N, C-alpha and C positions, 0 to 999 in steps of 0.2 A: 461477584454479582452485585448489581444494584437493582433493587426492585421498586418499581412504581406501583403504589397501591391506589387505585381509583376508588373514591368513596371512603377513603381511609380515616375520615374523622367522624363517621357515623358509628352507630352502636356496634355492629359486627366489625366494621373496618378498623376501628380504634383498637379492638381486642387483637385483631390480626397484626396491626402495625406494632403494637407493644410486644406481642409474642415473638415476632420476627426480629425486631430490633433488640429485644432482650436476649435473643439467642445469637447475637452477633452479626445478623444480616444487615446490610446497608439498605436503608429504606427512605423513600421520598413519597409524600402523599399528595394526590391531586383530589380536590373536592370543590363542588360548587357551593357548598355551605347551606344548601337548602334543607338538609336534615342533620347538620353537623354540630358538634360541640368541640371546637378546636382545642379547648383545655384538656380534652381526653388524651391528647397526644403527648408523648415524651418531649421534653424541651429540645432534644438534639435531633428530632425528626423534622426535616423541612416540610412545611405545608405550602403548597402552591394552589392559589384559588383559580379554578377553571372548570370548564365543562368538557365532557367527552364528545360533545357535538361540535367543538371548536378544533378543527383539524390543525390549523397553524399553531395554536397554543400547545396542542399535544406534541407536535413535531419538535417545537421549541424545548419543551420539558424533557422529552426523551433524549434529545441531543445534548442539552446543557448539563444534565445530570448524569450522562453516560449510562443510561438505563440499559440493562441487559435482559430484564424479564419484567412482566406485568402481572399483577394480581388485580383482576377486574371485578370490583364489587359494586361500583356506582350503577344504580338502577332505581326505578320506582317499584314499590313492592306491595302495595295494598290491593287486595283482591277486589273489594267493593269499588274502589276508585278506578281500577282498571276496567270494570264493567261500565262505569259512567263515562270514562274518558279513554276509550280504546286507542284512538289515534295518537294521543299523547304518550301512551305506554309503548306503542310500536315505535314512535319517533325516538323516544329517549332510550328505551331498552335495546331495541334492535338497531336503530339508526346510530345511536352513540357507539355501540359496539362496532359497527361497520366503519365508522370514522376512526376509531381507535386502531382497528386492524390495518387500515390503509396507512396510518401514521407509523405503526410498527414496521410494516413492510418497507416504507420509505427510509426509516431510520436503521434498518437491519437488526431489529429486535426479534429474536426467534424463540421466545418462551412465553407462554400465556397460561395463567391459572384463572379459569372462569367460574364465577359464582352462579351456579344454577339452583334448582329447587326441586323438591319432591312434587311440586305442583305440576311438573311435566307429566306425571303419571295419571292425573285425574283421580278417578275412584275405582281402582282395580279391585276385583273380588278375590283376593289372595291373602293367605295368612302372613307371608313375608314378601315384601316387594324387593325383587332383585333388580340389578341394572338391566337385565334382559326382559323385564316385565314390559309389555307394550305401553307406549306413551299415548295418552288420550286426554290432554288438558281440557278442563271444563270452564275456564275463564281466560280473558285476555292476558292477565299476568302470566299464567302458566304457558300460554301460547308463545308469549315473547321469550320466555326462558328456553322453550324447546327450539324455537326459531334461532335463538342465540347459539344453542349447541350446534345446530346444523351449520350456521355461519362460521363458527369457530373451527369446526372440522374441515369445511371447504377451504377456508383461508389457510389452515394448517397445511393441507395438501398443495395448494397453489403457491404459497409463499415460503414453504419449508419451516413452518412454526410448529414447535412441539407443544402439545396442549394437554391440559387436564381440566375436566369439568367436574365440579363437586356439587352433588345434588343434596342440599340441606333438608333435613326434616325439621321438626319444631324446635326453634332455638329459644333458650331461656337462661336466666341467671346473669351473673356478673363476676368478673375476676377481681374487681374491687368496687366499692360502692359508687365511686365517682364515674365509673364506666357503665353504670346501669342504663337500661333502656328507659328513655324519658317519655316515650309515646305510650298511648293506651290503645293499642291495636291488636295485641296478642293476648292469649287467654290469661296468663299470669298477671300482667299489669291490669287487665280488665277486671279480674276478681279483686285485686288490691284496691282499685278505684271504687268498686262497689262497697267494700268493707269500710274504706276511709270515709265514705259519705253516709255510713250507717245503714246501708242497704244489703239485702241478701244477695249472694252470688246467683247467677243464672245458669241453668242447664237447658240447652236447646234439644229437647227430645230425650226420653228415657225408655224408649221402646225399641231400641236397635237390637239386632241379634248378637249381643255381646253379654258377658257374664253379669253385669249389673244394669244393662239396658242403655248405657251411655256410650258415646263414641270413644274409641281407643286410639291413642296416638303415641308416636315415638318422640320423646323429648330429649334434646341434646344440650348439654351445658355449653354456653358460648366460649368458655375457656378451652373445652375439649375441641370445639370447632376451630378455634384459632390454632391449636396445636396440629390439627389436621392440615390446615393451610401451610404451616411451617414444614411439615413432612412432605407435602405435595410439592412445595417450592424447591425443596432440596432434592427431590426426585427429578424435577425438571432440570436442575442445575448440575446433576451428576454426569458421570462419564457415559452412562447408559440412559439417555433422556426418555421421557415417557412416550413420546410419539403421539398417541391419541388415546387418552385414558379417561374413562367416565366412572365415577365412584359415588355410591350412597354414603352420606355422613349422618349416622344416627347411632343409637345404642343397641338396636336390635331387640328392644324390650317394649312392650305395650303398657301404657298407663291410661286408665279410663278417666274421663272428665270428672266423675264423682270421686275417684281416688285422688286425683290431683287437688280438687277442692278440699278434701279432707286434710291433705298435707299442708295446704295453705292455711287452714284453720289452726292446725297444730303449731305452725311456725309463728303466725301472727297473734295467736291467742284469741282469735275471734272465730269460733267454730259454728257460727249460726247456720241453720239448715238452708241449703240452696232452694230456690224456687224453680220449678220445672215449667218451661214454656214450649211452644210447638217447635218441631224440627225446623231447621233452616234448609232452604233448597241447596242441594249440592254437597252436603256433608256426607262423607263416606263413613260407614260403620267402623271401619278399621283401616289404619294406615301405619304400618310398622316396617322398618327397613331391615333388610339383610345387610349387615355391615361386614361380611366376611371378605369381600373383595378388597375393601380398604385396608383391612388387617393384613391381607396377603401382599398387596402391592406396596403399601406404605409402611408396614410395621406399626400401624396406629390402631388404637382402640380407645373408645371413650372410657374415662376413669371415674367420672363424678355421677352420683345418683340424683334422683329427683329431689330428695330432701335438700341436698347441697344446692341445687338450682334454685329452689324456692327460698331457702334461707338467705342466699347471697342476693337474690332479687329483692327480697323484703328489706334487707339492710340498705340497698341502693334506693328503694322507694322512699324509705323514711328520710334518707339524706336529701332527696330532691323534693319531697312533698311535705316535709315537716314531721316531727315525731308525735 
């Protein structure tokens, strides 16, 4: 097998590329460099500059590198940005996927691992979200991921492509400091940013129907997520391919925003009291995965806890932002 990883020089993509290459898989990365750090990649992993919107470029890469499977991570992923620029999100996330699937069909590539998101579920009122929980996304980003799943399955049936869709929950941490998330879009780096500037962390609403009144989420270490991709890729490459498989990727354990901020204070040594601000529109009280299907289908379970996520992310933050 030779795997093309689209978006493979991004935060999650580089972890996936390193995990797969480190396990002996042959990997090539395609990235448009819009959110990439090429130095994240191992020196022996080829990096091709290009967009999933460029069909001729995709066909060229698939053919020249003898690609036999694709891990598709390239996408825009900021919720607020998707609300402000929905057409851009549909064009890049869904249009880019359609272009990739056409190129795969033309090149005879019959295995696809698709990066989806728990955003496809919206805000379900359940204790544990299973893969059978109805999907009702509440923003354009989540809509594009759900539409992407529909497209992946339709193309799989039409073109004989074996597919796996992985629905990520909240990703954090770093396998090594140099691989850390350099953006300030997710809760852990957002709290780090506040502390670094001498400001208190923020909690948006403390009157939810949860044990401490703050939202509860399922956090997954990015290294565990990368290992899930390796397991899914090997399932696709096996003698009994996946066919059409959709899996939650989470720990199956809920952590409240207040609990997470407490851990961040312990790790960083800055345990200042957070300030409580009004609720944000669209935040669900609880969003925790059932990860049993992934364990059953892939033999995979998350191994790292929230403290490990925060400690590794903090080490990376200090590297990238000064100590």
